[in-house]
N, C-alpha and C positions, 0 to 999 in steps of 0.2 A: 340394693346392695347394703349389706350390714355395716354397722359402725365398727371402726377399728378399736379393739380393746387392748390398750397398751399394757395394762396390768397382766392380762392373760398372756400376752406375747412375752413379757419379761419372765413370768412364772414358767412358761413352757421352755424358754431359752435356758433358764437356770436348771430346770429339771433335766434337760438334754445334755448340758455341758458340765455340770458340777455334781459332785457327791456331797452329801451333808454329813457332818460328823459332830456329835455332841460330846462334850467333856464334862465330867463331874469333878470339881475341884473344891478344896476347902474354902469356906467363906472368907472373903477378902482377897483371895488369889486373883480373881477376875479383874478387880479394880487395879491391883498392882500391875498385872500384865497389860491392861489397857493404858495405864500411865507410861509404862516402858515403851509400848508401841507408839504412843502419841509423841513421845520424846524423839523417836526416830522417824517421825512423819509417816507412820504406817497405821493401817487399821489393825485391830487385834487379829483378825483372820490372816492377813498377810504376814504379820509378825510371827505368829505361831507356825504358819506354813513355811516361811523362810528358815526358821530355826530347825524344824523337823527335817526339811530337805537338806540343809547343811550337815546335820548329824548323819543322815543316811549316806550322803556323798562321801563323807570322811571315813565312815566306819564300814559301809557296805557298798562299795563302788559297783558291784554287780546289780544292785537294785536301783541305780540311778535312772531317773526318768528322762529320756532325751528331750522331752518338751520343756523341761525346767532348766536346762543347761544354757 
């Protein structure tokens, strides 16, 4: 029986359950965003996700994702 490869398991899980998005922002922006996220007790990823989802929900209710409500 083979050894369990936890890294591969995590990579496969992430690949199956999440999309990856890269943003290009001006130098210094990432650090400002990370600081703002940290002050709210969030990761940068969760912070940006929450902001975008709130904007979509307020401006485009027809695009609201039921999984995020």
